[in-house]
N, C-alpha and C positions, 0 to 999 in steps of 0.2 A: 474468619469468614466461613460459613457453612458451605460444604460442597454441594453443587447441583447434581441431581440424578440425570444422567444422559441417556436418552433413548433415540437411537438413530438407525437408519436402514441403508445409508449410503455415505461414502466418503469421496469428496471431490478435491483434487489437487488444484490449488489456486496459484501455483508458482510456475514461472517459466524456467525451462532448463537453461543452464549457463554455458555459453561457449564464447569464442573470441569475436563473434559477429553480432552480439546483442547490442541494442541501442544504448549509447553512452551519453550522459549529460555532457555538454561541451566543457572541455577542460578536465574531465575525470580521467584517471589512469586507464590505459588499455587493459583488457583482460588477456592474460597470458598463461599458458600451460607449458611446463617444461618436463620432459621425461627425465627422471632421476634414476630409475632402475628398470630393467627389462627382464622378462621371464627367461629369454635366451641367455643373457649374460649373468643375471643375479638370482634367478630362480623365482622372482616375483616382480610385479609391475607396480611402479610408484611414480606419481607426478607431484611437482610443486606447482603452486599457482599464485597469480597476482590478480587482485580485484579490488576496486574501490569499495568503501563501506556502504555507499549508497548506489550500488550498481545491481542490475538484475532486479528480481522481486526482492524488496528490502523494507526494513523498518528504520525509522529515524528515532534518535534519542534527543532529549533536551540539550545535551552537550553540543549538538550540531548548530544550535542557534544562541545558546546562552553560556557565557563563561561560568565555570563551576557548576554547570547543569548536570543532572543525573546522566550517567553513561549507560550504554546499552546492556552492560553486564549486570545492572542493578534492578532490572525489571523482575518482578516476582512471578512464580509459576501461575498464580491466580490471575495476574494481569494478562498472561499469555494464553489463556483459555476462555476468552469472553464469548458471550452471546453476540450474535450479529444479525442485522437486518440488511436487506438489499433494496436500493432504490434505482430504478431504471430511468436514466435520462438520455438514453441513446438517440431517441428521436430529436430531442432538442440539440444534442451535440452534432448530429448530422446536418442540421440546418445552420448552426452557428459553431464554427470550429473552436472558438475560444469561449464557449458557453460557460457561464458561472451559475452554478446551481442556486436556486432561489428558495426563500422560505415558502413561497407558494407551492413549489415542487414537494416540499415536505408535507404541507397540509393536504395536498392531493393524495399522497401516499397514505396518510393517516385516515383520510376519509374512507378508505377501503380496508386498511389493515389494523387500525387502532393506533393509539398513541405510541410513539417510539419509546421503548422501555429504557429506563435509567440504567447506566452502566454498560450498555451495549456498544459495539463498534458498528458504525453506519458505513456500509459499503456502497459505492456509487459505480454503476455500470454505464460507461459512456460509449462503449463499442470500440474504443481505441485499442483494446487488447488484440483485435484482429489485424492491426497494423504493425505488430511487434517485429515481424520479419522484414519490414520495409522501414528502416529507421527514418528515412526522409519524411515519410508520411506520418510516422508515429510522433515526431517532434513538430512537423508541419511549420517549418521556419519560413518566414516571409522574406521579401527582398531586403528588408532592413535588418535581418538577423534576429527578429523577434519570434519566439516560439508561439504557435497558436494552437494550443490544445486545451480541452475543458478542465474545469476544477470547481471548487466551491467558492462562492462569494464569502467574504469575511463576515458579513452580517448573518449569513446562513450558519456558518460554523459557530459564531457567538451564540446564536439562538439555541442551537443543539447543545452546546456545552453548558449554557446558563439555565435555559428553560427546560430542557429535556435531560440534563445531567448525563449525557452520553460519555462513554469512555474513550472515544477516538473515532478515527476515520480510515477508510481504505478506498483505493481507486485503481482503475486499470490503466491510467496514464502515468507519466513520470513525475506527477506532483499533485498533491491535494489542492494546491493553489493553481489557478489557471497559468498556462505557460507564459503569458505576457507579464505576469506578476513579478515585480522585483523586490517587493517588501516581504513576501512569504508570510503574510498575515495569518493564514490558516494554520500553517506549521507552528508559528510562534504562539498563537492562542492555545493550541492543543498541547504543545510540549511544555508550555508554562505551567501546566498542571500535571505533567508527567503522563500525558495520555498516549494512546496508541496512534501511530501514523504509518500506514502501510501503502506502498506505492508499487506500480508495475505489477499488479495482480492480473490474473487471467481466469477464464472459465466462470466469470461472474454471471454470465447468461444461463448457466446450468443450475443456479441456486434458486430456491423459493424466496419469496419476499421476507419471510420471517421464520423463526424456529431453527436457525443455524447456530452451531457452536464452532468457533475457530480453535485450532491448535497451532500456535505460532512457534516454530522451531528456529531459534536464532543462534548465532555464534556468540558466546559470551566473551566478546573481545574486551578485555579489561581496559577501561578508559576510552572505549569506542564511541564515536559519534553516531553510529548506526551499524547495521549488519545486513548482509544478504540473508534471506529467510526462506524456509519452507513452510508454507501455510496450507493446512488441511481444513476443509469444511466438513463438518458432520451434519448431515441433513436428515429430516424425518423420512 
């Protein structure tokens, strides 16, 4: 695969810092840091840490939904430096907490920005990045224990994967599927073709609609179902 020539004037961090208070998916392990060495005692500072593979800003791998699926350590460097476009659905998400992005939303974007390019990762800004420090609002769980946050409709994901041949998706919520989804169809559709799934992104409102290149830094956890990631956006 030929390398793209990158021309950029700005670098934006799309990752949340990790600490013990980040929003955690129900049932995920707690984030813990343990001091293992101190400057006073050992001459250097060192911590060990515990975190789930799908906590914080993270990337999912096919193994998270498919037995014998590709694991997180098997993604190539080329896959981790994709072109990206950004679609703003924050107005819709503000009106409908569990809004599912529609094909019409895509056509509206394309009316002004052109056809979504093949191979790109499509990022969806819902505005939920602003609720990160308030986990109750970020997950927006109702009285029945159902999470109500926005994501993609399955038919929208299928359209992008099949008709636009995109390489994957990213979003500022805790799931590319809407919070109320139990089938995880968008994840399954994307990961079935070893695509990119990025969740819990931030600063998406600082990106232009197109012309973005991502640099996804993952932990190559051998056999992993996913990994916390550092995602940088290179912008014009």
